[in-house]
N, C-alpha and C positions, 0 to 999 in steps of 0.2 A: 326697193321699197321695204320699209320696216314699220310695223305698227308700233304704237305707244304702249302696248301691253307689257306686263312683267315678263312674259315668255313670248316674245314676238316671233312671228313667222317672217323670215327674210326671203324676199323674192327678187329675181333679176330677169332681165330680158335682153337678148342680143339678136340683132337681125342684120342680114347682108343682102343687098339688092343685087340680083343677078342681071346681067345686061348683055346686049349683043356685042359690045366692044370687048376685045380680048384683055386679059389682065385679071388681077385679083380684085374681087368686089370689096367695097368698103364695109368693114364690120363695125357696127355701132352697138354700144352698150350703155351709153349715157346721153343725156340731153343737156347741153350747156350753151349759153349764149355765145354766138360767134362760130358755132360748128356747122351752120347751115340747116339745122333742124328747127322747126318752129312754124307756128306757135305750138306750145305744149303746156300741159298743166292739168291739175285736178278739176274735173267738172263738179264733183261733190264727194265728200267722205266724212267719216266721223273720227278718223284717226285710230280706231280700234277694231271695227268689225265689218266695215263695208267701204267701198270707194270705186270711182271710175275716173280714169284719166285718158286724155287724148294726146297723141303725138303726131304732128304733121311732118313727114320727111319727104320733101319733094312732092311727087305725085301719089304718095301713099299716106293713108291715114291709119294709124295704129291706135286701137282702143284696148286698154286693159281694165278689167273689172275684177273685184274680189269681194267675197262675202264669207263671214264666219257664222256657222250655226252652233250655238252653245250646247254644251252637254258632253257626255262621254267621260272616259277616264283621263283624258289629256286636255280638257278645257274646251273642246269643240272640234268641229270639222271645217276645213277650209275648202272653198271652191275658187278657182281663178280662171278667167277666160281672156283670151287674146283674139281680137278681131282685126283683120287687115283688109282694108278697102282701097282699091285704086280709085282715084278721082275720075269723074266723067271725062275730063279732058285727056286722060291717059289711056286711051284705047290701045290694046296690045301690050301693055306693060306686064312684065313678068313679076309674079309675086316673090317676096323675099324668102330666104331660108331663115328659120327662126329657131332659137334655142332658149328654153326657159329653165331657170334654176330656182330651187326652193330649199330652205333649211329651217328647221325648227329648234336646233340645238344652240347652246350658248357659243359665242365666238371663242376661238382658240388662238394661241400664238401663231400656229401655222397658217390659219385662215382668218385674219382679222377682218372685221366688218368696217 
């Protein structure tokens, strides 16, 4: 996710569902049509300072929320929350492993956005 501000905060989310079957869990870091995730999308946002999105991945519902509080020497403070909820029909489901990434610097050649 990237805001439309002149100095955007870049955020990312990866998750992997652990399961009882042996093998490597599927690591997800994008939502695209045809990959088995959905529905997904923004519930509301202003493109600059707040937003909430939902991602349905099988029996899991992931919600990400962000808000920016203006002020300070760097334009404001960011808060970001990730909520993972197993659906009622998924009793006994294991919660996923989650990794969140954030960057406030400009993109570089080594790490393009």
